[in-house]
N, C-alpha and C positions, 0 to 999 in steps of 0.2 A: 285245111284248106286257110289262105289268108284272108284277112276281110277286102283288100282289093279284088282277089279272085270272085269271092260271093257278090260283091258289087258288080263286077263285070258280068256274071250269070245273072243278075235282077237288072243289068240294063238290057239284055238280050230277051228277058222275058217283059219287059214293060214296052220295048218295040214292038212284041207279037201282038201284048193285049192292046197296044195302040193308047196307053195311058203317058201322054204326053207331058204332064206336070210331073210324074214321079220320074221319066225319063230325064228329063231337066235335070230336076235335083240329084239323080244320081251321076249324071255326067258332070256336073260341077263338082262333087264329091270326089270323083275317080281323078278328074283333073288336077284337085288340088293334092291328091295323095301322090299323081305321078309326078308334080311339081317337087314334091317334098323327097321322091323317091331320087330324082336327077339333082335337087341339091345334095343329096347324100352320097351320091358317086356309087348307088347300087340299090339291091333291095333292101325295103324297111322291115325291121323287126316289128312284132304285134304291136308292142308298146308304142313304137313310134308311130305306126298308123292310127292308135288309138288316140295319142296327142293331138294328131291333125283332124280328126274326127271331132276331139273334146274342143279344138280352137276353131271349128266351124259351127258347132252346136252353140258356142258361145257367141260367135260372130251374129248368127241368127237371133238368139236370146235379145242381144243389144238392138239390132234392126227393129225387132217386134215390138220393143220398149220405145224406140224412139217414134215408129210409125203411130202407135197408141198415144203418145204424147202430143203428136201433131194431126189427131183426131182420123187416122187412116186405118180404121179396125180391121176394113178388109186385107189389107197387106200385112197388117199385124198377123191376123189368122194365117196368111199364106206361109209366113214365117215360122209359125209355129208349128205348122204341118211339115214344113221340112226339118224341124227340131226334132219331131216324133219320128221321121224316116231315120234320121241318123242316130238317133238312140237305139234302133233294131240292129246297129250294126256295133254298138259300143256294149262292153262287158256289163253284166249287172251290176248295178249301183249297190253302194252299201248302206244300210238300215243305221238308225241314231246309234244304237249301242256300239256296232262294228266302227263308224266314224270316230266315235267317242273314243273308244280303246286307242284307235291308229295316232287321233290327236295327241293322247297321253303319251303314248310310245316314243312319237316324234318329236315331241317338248323335251322329254326325257334324254332322248338320244343325242339333241342337239344341245344339250347344256342351258336352254334358255332359262332365265330367272324372271325376267320381268317385260314389260312391254316394248322397252327399248331393244330386245333381243327377237322381236316379232319376225322379223327378216329370216333370220337365221331358224327359228321354229317353224315358219311356214316352208320352207325350203325343205327341212327335213320331213314334214309333215306329207307335204304334197308328192313327195319321191315314194312313201309308201302309199299313197292314195291312187296313183296311176291311174288319173283320167276316170275313178270310178264314183266321184262325187265333184260336186259343181265347187270351185275354188272360192266364192262368196262365201258358201256354207262355211266351208273349211276355216276361211279366213275369221269367221264370227266365233268359231268355237274355239280357234287358237288364240284369239283376243280374250275371249272370256276366261279361258284358262289361264292366261299369264296375267289376268287382273284380279284373278282371285272370285271371279263372278260366278 
C-alpha cells in the first residue's frame, strides 16, 4: 500500500472520529502529494512520496522555528504536532552510525576532496539517505568529514 493510500485511509478514520486537527493536516499532506502526482504526470514512486513528505516536514520545522522566534509558542507547538504526524508516514530514520557510514560512502563515491566539493558530496550523500535523515544534519556531517573534523 502506498503512502498516499495510507493517508487516504487515515483521512476517513479521522473524519469518523471527528478529529478535526488531524483531518486538516492529513488533507494538506494529501493535497501536496496529489499536486506532485499531477506535476509528475502519473503515479509517484514511494521515493517521490517520501521526498514530498520530507519537504512538508521541513516546511513545518521552519515555521515552528519562526513562530518560536516571534514568541508564538502555541503556533510552534501546532507545527511540531504536524511534523510528528508526518513522521509516522516516513520510513524509519537512520541512527548515527548508519548515517556516518552513508556520509563516508557518498563522499567517497563523489570524489570530493575538500570543502570546495561540498555540493558534489551533498548530492551523492542525499541520494543515499533518501529522506531518512534531516538535510541539516547530513550537511553538518559532510562538512565535518570534508574539513577533516
